[in-house]
N, CA, C and O atoms as a DFTB+ gen file, in Angstrom:
352 C
 N C O
     1  1     115.310     127.511      94.708
     2  2     114.434     126.656      95.484
     3  2     115.276     125.929      96.523
     4  3     116.345     125.405      96.211
     5  1     114.801     125.900      97.730
     6  2     115.545     125.249      98.812
     7  2     115.155     123.784      98.919
     8  3     114.152     123.348      98.354
     9  1     115.954     123.043      99.643
    10  2     115.656     121.625      99.869
    11  2     114.326     121.466     100.581
    12  3     113.597     120.506     100.331
    13  1     114.006     122.398     101.465
    14  2     112.734     122.324     102.175
    15  2     111.574     122.443     101.196
    16  3     110.598     121.702     101.308
    17  1     111.661     123.348     100.250
    18  2     110.596     123.533      99.264
    19  2     110.464     122.326      98.343
    20  3     109.356     121.997      97.918
    21  1     111.547     121.677      98.033
    22  2     111.511     120.518      97.139
    23  2     110.734     119.364      97.762
    24  3     110.000     118.662      97.066
    25  1     110.891     119.165      99.070
    26  2     110.273     118.007      99.722
    27  2     109.035     118.355     100.533
    28  3     108.572     117.532     101.321
    29  1     108.489     119.552     100.361
    30  2     107.314     119.974     101.091
    31  2     106.118     119.126     100.686
    32  3     105.888     118.888      99.501
    33  1     105.355     118.670     101.682
    34  2     104.129     117.929     101.406
    35  2     103.179     118.087     102.583
    36  3     103.603     118.350     103.709
    37  1     101.904     117.925     102.311
    38  2     100.875     118.091     103.318
    39  2      99.784     117.072     103.054
    40  3      99.276     116.981     101.936
    41  1      99.419     116.306     104.067
    42  2      98.335     115.342     103.940
    43  2      97.057     116.024     104.401
    44  3      96.977     116.521     105.525
    45  1      96.061     116.042     103.527
    46  2      94.771     116.634     103.840
    47  2      93.850     115.555     104.398
    48  3      93.807     114.447     103.862
    49  1      93.127     115.856     105.447
    50  2      92.238     114.872     106.049
    51  2      90.826     115.423     106.172
    52  3      90.614     116.634     106.242
    53  1      89.868     114.505     106.198
    54  2      88.470     114.820     106.472
    55  2      88.033     113.857     107.556
    56  3      88.106     112.641     107.382
    57  1      87.586     114.390     108.659
    58  2      87.218     113.564     109.813
    59  2      88.360     112.642     110.229
    60  3      88.133     111.500     110.630
    61  1      89.578     113.143     110.131
    62  2      90.746     112.385     110.560
    63  2      91.225     111.326     109.589
    64  3      92.178     110.607     109.889
    65  1      90.584     111.210     108.418
    66  2      90.977     110.206     107.419
    67  2      91.647     110.901     106.246
    68  3      91.178     111.949     105.803
    69  1      92.741     110.334     105.732
    70  2      93.433     110.956     104.597
    71  2      92.496     111.138     103.403
    72  3      91.754     110.228     103.032
    73  1      92.547     112.320     102.818
    74  2      91.686     112.650     101.689
    75  2      92.494     113.045     100.456
    76  3      92.087     112.782      99.324
    77  1      93.636     113.676     100.687
    78  2      94.457     114.143      99.580
    79  2      95.834     114.516     100.068
    80  3      96.112     114.519     101.267
    81  1      96.691     114.829      99.119
    82  2      98.061     115.211      99.421
    83  2      98.396     116.455      98.616
    84  3      98.130     116.524      97.416
    85  1      98.972     117.419      99.277
    86  2      99.470     118.618      98.590
    87  2     100.985     118.542      98.597
    88  3     101.596     118.288      99.636
    89  1     101.582     118.759      97.456
    90  2     103.042     118.717      97.350
    91  2     103.538     119.984      96.680
    92  3     102.852     120.569      95.842
    93  1     104.732     120.397      97.055
    94  2     105.330     121.558      96.413
    95  2     105.897     121.181      95.055
    96  3     106.623     120.194      94.932
    97  1     105.567     121.962      94.038
    98  2     106.113     121.735      92.698
    99  2     106.548     123.069      92.119
   100  3     106.123     124.130      92.577
   101  1     107.381     123.003      91.130
   102  2     107.841     124.202      90.438
   103  2     106.784     124.590      89.411
   104  3     106.157     123.719      88.808
   105  1     106.584     125.861      89.211
   106  2     105.533     126.330      88.298
   107  2     105.694     125.818      86.879
   108  3     104.706     125.726      86.150
   109  1     106.901     125.484      86.467
   110  2     107.132     124.968      85.116
   111  2     106.814     123.472      85.000
   112  3     106.859     122.916      83.903
   113  1     106.497     122.826      86.110
   114  2     106.293     121.377      86.109
   115  2     104.859     120.969      86.394
   116  3     104.607     119.802      86.692
   117  1     103.918     121.887      86.314
   118  2     102.532     121.574      86.657
   119  2     101.962     120.487      85.753
   120  3     101.450     119.482      86.245
   121  1     102.044     120.675      84.452
   122  2     101.473     119.690      83.523
   123  2     102.174     118.341      83.644
   124  3     101.521     117.298      83.621
   125  1     103.490     118.358      83.771
   126  2     104.248     117.111      83.916
   127  2     103.835     116.388      85.192
   128  3     103.674     115.167      85.193
   129  1     103.666     117.134      86.271
   130  2     103.265     116.533      87.536
   131  2     101.863     115.953      87.443
   132  3     101.622     114.847      87.927
   133  1     100.928     116.683      86.826
   134  2      99.573     116.172      86.652
   135  2      99.562     114.910      85.792
   136  3      98.813     113.974      86.073
   137  1     100.383     114.883      84.756
   138  2     100.484     113.700      83.904
   139  2     101.006     112.504      84.698
   140  3     100.506     111.389      84.548
   141  1     101.997     112.734      85.528
   142  2     102.540     111.651      86.358
   143  2     101.488     111.126      87.327
   144  3     101.401     109.919      87.553
   145  1     100.698     112.014      87.893
   146  2      99.646     111.598      88.812
   147  2      98.575     110.787      88.086
   148  3      98.079     109.796      88.622
   149  1      98.217     111.200      86.872
   150  2      97.240     110.428      86.080
   151  2      97.773     109.033      85.796
   152  3      97.037     108.051      85.897
   153  1      99.036     108.944      85.445
   154  2      99.633     107.635      85.159
   155  2      99.668     106.764      86.404
   156  3      99.411     105.562      86.337
   157  1      99.984     107.369      87.534
   158  2     100.015     106.626      88.798
   159  2      98.629     106.091      89.150
   160  3      98.493     104.942      89.571
   161  1      97.607     106.919      88.980
   162  2      96.248     106.464      89.265
   163  2      95.853     105.310      88.351
   164  3      95.213     104.361      88.802
   165  1      96.220     105.374      87.087
   166  2      95.909     104.295      86.148
   167  2      96.638     103.018      86.549
   168  3      96.062     101.931      86.503
   169  1      97.886     103.144      86.935
   170  2      98.668     101.984      87.362
   171  2      98.065     101.355      88.614
   172  3      97.966     100.132      88.714
   173  1      97.662     102.195      89.569
   174  2      97.040     101.679      90.789
   175  2      95.737     100.960      90.468
   176  3      95.447      99.920      91.059
   177  1      94.949     101.495      89.544
   178  2      93.692     100.857      89.157
   179  2      93.955      99.500      88.514
   180  3      93.236      98.534      88.769
   181  1      94.985      99.433      87.685
   182  2      95.335      98.175      87.052
   183  2      95.761      97.130      88.082
   184  3      95.394      95.959      87.976
   185  1      96.525      97.554      89.064
   186  2      96.953      96.629      90.124
   187  2      95.752      96.127      90.919
   188  3      95.694      94.951      91.278
   189  1      94.781      97.021      91.199
   190  2      93.568      96.588      91.915
   191  2      92.800      95.561      91.092
   192  3      92.305      94.572      91.633
   193  1      92.701      95.795      89.788
   194  2      91.997      94.840      88.925
   195  2      92.709      93.492      88.911
   196  3      92.061      92.445      88.929
   197  1      94.036      93.514      88.877
   198  2      94.798      92.265      88.889
   199  2      94.582      91.503      90.190
   200  3      94.383      90.288      90.179
   201  1      94.622      92.230      91.326
   202  2      94.398      91.572      92.623
   203  2      92.979      91.015      92.700
   204  3      92.765      89.922      93.224
   205  1      92.010      91.769      92.177
   206  2      90.630      91.311      92.167
   207  2      90.503      90.034      91.334
   208  3      89.840      89.085      91.752
   209  1      91.129      90.009      90.173
   210  2      91.082      88.825      89.305
   211  2      91.741      87.635      89.994
   212  3      91.233      86.516      89.909
   213  1      92.858      87.859      90.670
   214  2      93.528      86.781      91.389
   215  2      92.646      86.245      92.508
   216  3      92.556      85.033      92.707
   217  1      91.997      87.141      93.236
   218  2      91.132      86.734      94.347
   219  2      89.932      85.928      93.840
   220  3      89.442      85.034      94.530
   221  1      89.464      86.250      92.632
   222  2      88.321      85.542      92.052
   223  2      88.738      84.317      91.249
   224  3      87.886      83.602      90.721
   225  1      90.038      84.068      91.153
   226  2      90.530      82.896      90.435
   227  2      90.420      82.997      88.931
   228  3      90.326      81.979      88.246
   229  1      90.431      84.216      88.406
   230  2      90.277      84.376      86.956
   231  2      91.463      85.101      86.326
   232  3      91.374      85.577      85.194
   233  1      92.553      85.183      87.047
   234  2      93.694      85.949      86.539
   235  2      94.428      85.256      85.394
   236  3      95.205      85.886      84.676
   237  1      94.183      83.969      85.227
   238  2      94.889      83.241      84.171
   239  2      93.970      82.878      83.000
   240  3      94.225      81.915      82.277
   241  1      92.897      83.662      82.823
   242  2      91.973      83.391      81.721
   243  2      92.650      83.616      80.371
   244  3      93.465      84.525      80.212
   245  1      92.303      82.789      79.423
   246  2      92.798      82.952      78.055
   247  2      92.128      84.174      77.438
   248  3      90.989      84.491      77.781
   249  1      92.821      84.867      76.529
   250  2      92.224      86.050      75.883
   251  2      90.865      85.761      75.248
   252  3      89.975      86.611      75.270
   253  1      90.704      84.565      74.684
   254  2      89.423      84.211      74.065
   255  2      88.314      84.159      75.112
   256  3      87.183      84.565      74.842
   257  1      88.635      83.662      76.304
   258  2      87.640      83.594      77.379
   259  2      87.278      84.996      77.875
   260  3      86.121      85.268      78.195
   261  1      88.260      85.870      77.934
   262  2      87.999      87.255      78.329
   263  2      87.079      87.909      77.303
   264  3      86.121      88.591      77.669
   265  1      87.367      87.703      76.018
   266  2      86.529      88.264      74.957
   267  2      85.089      87.772      75.083
   268  3      84.149      88.545      74.900
   269  1      84.918      86.496      75.391
   270  2      83.577      85.935      75.546
   271  2      82.857      86.559      76.740
   272  3      81.667      86.862      76.653
   273  1      83.558      86.753      77.843
   274  2      82.965      87.408      79.015
   275  2      82.530      88.822      78.678
   276  3      81.462      89.259      79.106
   277  1      83.333      89.533      77.925
   278  2      82.993      90.904      77.531
   279  2      81.756      90.898      76.646
   280  3      80.857      91.717      76.839
   281  1      81.696      89.982      75.674
   282  2      80.533      89.880      74.802
   283  2      79.263      89.604      75.611
   284  3      78.224      90.224      75.383
   285  1      79.362      88.671      76.551
   286  2      78.197      88.336      77.379
   287  2      77.766      89.526      78.229
   288  3      76.571      89.789      78.368
   289  1      78.720      90.240      78.793
   290  2      78.390      91.399      79.627
   291  2      77.731      92.495      78.803
   292  3      76.798      93.147      79.272
   293  1      78.202      92.698      77.595
   294  2      77.628      93.735      76.736
   295  2      76.207      93.385      76.303
   296  3      75.381      94.274      76.096
   297  1      75.927      92.107      76.167
   298  2      74.603      91.668      75.720
   299  2      73.648      91.415      76.878
   300  3      72.471      91.129      76.656
   301  1      74.125      91.513      78.082
   302  2      73.317      91.227      79.258
   303  2      72.391      92.398      79.574
   304  3      72.786      93.558      79.459
   305  1      71.154      92.087      79.974
   306  2      70.223      93.162      80.339
   307  2      70.439      93.687      81.757
   308  3      69.642      94.492      82.239
   309  1      71.481      93.256      82.419
   310  2      71.729      93.676      83.805
   311  2      71.837      95.185      83.916
   312  3      72.339      95.863      83.019
   313  1      71.365      95.679      85.011
   314  2      71.411      97.100      85.312
   315  2      72.831      97.499      85.699
   316  3      73.546      96.712      86.319
   317  1      73.238      98.690      85.348
   318  2      74.576      99.174      85.666
   319  2      74.824      99.147      87.170
   320  3      75.924      98.799      87.598
   321  1      73.833      99.505      87.981
   322  2      74.007      99.489      89.430
   323  2      74.268      98.073      89.941
   324  3      75.076      97.884      90.850
   325  1      73.592      97.080      89.367
   326  2      73.862      95.695      89.748
   327  2      75.293      95.323      89.427
   328  3      75.976      94.685      90.228
   329  1      75.740      95.724      88.253
   330  2      77.095      95.424      87.815
   331  2      78.110      96.047      88.766
   332  3      79.075      95.390      89.157
   333  1      77.907      97.297      89.137
   334  2      78.827      97.975      90.033
   335  2      78.801      97.383      91.430
   336  3      79.852      97.291      92.064
   337  1      77.652      96.982      91.932
   338  2      77.572      96.439      93.280
   339  2      78.263      95.088      93.367
   340  3      78.746      94.720      94.437
   341  1      78.323      94.342      92.275
   342  2      79.022      93.046      92.275
   343  2      80.528      93.215      92.248
   344  3      81.254      92.280      92.588
   345  1      81.020      94.389      91.850
   346  2      82.456      94.619      91.769
   347  2      83.055      94.951      93.121
   348  3      84.275      94.887      93.276
   349  1      82.251      95.301      94.094
   350  2      82.760      95.695      95.411
   351  2      83.073      94.534      96.283
   352  3      83.509      94.716      97.420
């Protein structure tokens, strides 16, 4: 494998906006690479949640308060679409 193949990458766009990235990988590393990408996506999601909590002033909630919020949300008759629209 050459140095060019190791660092090969391609940004995929739709209507001029980034949509995905293609990278060169070795055939023996497919599962490992997919696992790394899954972990990266989870980490990015966690960081977004932390920033969202900080922006809403709730990042320093006590675990007991978080548990109470979860209990209330689970018992709430709110529609899933309402819940999702409030998260944006």
